[in-house]
N, C-alpha and C positions, 0 to 999 in steps of 0.2 A: 054308235061309232063316231068318234070324233077324229077325222083325219082331213087334212087340207093339203093341196098341191098348188104351188104358185110358181109362176114363171115372170119374171120381171127384171127390172135394173135396180141396182143399189142407188139410194139417193145420197149417201154419204158413205165414207170409210167406216168399217167395222170398229167398235170401241171394245177393248178387252180390259175387264176389270177383275179382281179377285175378291171372293168372298172372305169374311173374317177368318174362316178356316182354311182358306187358300185354294178354293175350288174356282177355276176359271170360268167366267161368264162374259158372253159377247152380246152386243146389241148393234143392230143396224136397221134400216128400214128399205122397203122394196117397193118401187112404183110398178104397179100392175095395170094395164089398160083394161078397160071394161070391153068385152068382147062385142056387145051389141049396143053399146051406149051411143047416144046422138053426139056429133061433133059439137065442140064448144062454139056457140054462135059467133063469138068475138074474133077468134083466130083460127077456126076450122080444125083445132086440134083435138085428137080424141081424149076423152075424159079417163083419168086414172084414180086409183085408190092407192093410198101411201100405208103400207101394212107394217107395223113395227115387228121385227123378229129378235127373238132371244135364242142364244145357243149356249151350250154348257160344255165344259171340260175339253175334250180332244176336238169336238166341233167348233168350239169358240176359237181354239187355238188355230185351226185350220183356217177359218174364215178370216181371223186376223192376219194370218201370214199371206193368203192369196187372193182375198177379196178387196176391190177397190171401187170407188165411186164410178158409176157408169157400166159397171160390168153386169152382163145379162147372166142371171142365175136361175136355177130351180131349187125350190125349197119344198120339202115334205115334213110335215109335223102336225101338230095338234093345236087348236084353238084354246087359249087360256084367258079367264077373266079374273081379275083381282081388285082388290081396293086398298087404300092406304090413307093415312091422315097427313095432309101436307104441313109445312111449318106454319102456315098461317091458321091452322086448325080446321080446314075445310076437308071434307071427304072427297077423294079422288077415285076415280074408276078407270081401269086400264084393260084393254082387250088387246091380245098379242099372240103370235104364233110361236110356239117352242118348237124349234127345228130339230128334227131327228137326222135327216138326210139332206145334204146340200151338195150342189153340183154346178159346174159350169155349163151354161146353156149355149154358148156361142163357140164351142170347141176349143183349141188351144188358145191360151192367153199369152200375154207378152213374155212371160218367163218359161214357156214351154211346157207347162204342166197342163195335162189333159185329163181331166177326170173329176172327181169330187170326193167328199167325205161322206161316208155311208156308215152310221153308227151300226147298222145291223152287221156289219163285218166283224164285230166285236161282241162281247157279252154285254147285254144291256145293263142298266142300272138295277133293274129288278131281278136279275140273276139268270133270266132265260136267254138261251142262244137265239138270236133273231136271224140267222143266215138266210138269205133270200133263196126261195125254192128255184130249181132250175125250170125254164120254160120246156115242158114235154109236148106242147102242142105245135107241132112242126107244120100243121096244115093251115095255119092262120095265113091268110092272103092267097091261098092257092085254090084253083077251081075244085069243085065239090064232084067227086066221082060217086055216081048213083048205086054202084055196086058195093061201096063200102059203108053206106048208111045203115046203121044197126036196126032200123025199123021198117 
């Protein structure tokens, strides 16, 4: 299974481009603090990883419209690796997250929009309906009653 969930801050504004056939593709990067990393010896700051993010179609348009540098976001997607030949003839390798779902992680932003873009609200590219399942377990976080345990 290839799934990743990240929460971090945008290091730059998203960049929206179009493929030759007109499909929107967006790119940006997210700074994600390492949870248990030692603090940087020089300035006492936590260490962070800078993760490149790629978005496609409606997700790319959403990010371009609502995301800005410094905004705290939650990203869900998959890790993808690829390679290409640079202009100087050297082979380059890239590891990036292809985002399916993106959300604001700090609540309402300056323009009043509170929410995110969840591709699963729509039919996915592979033709399957990915609507999220309802949470049917209402006992999460509540005390356990011994009489209701099935064993």
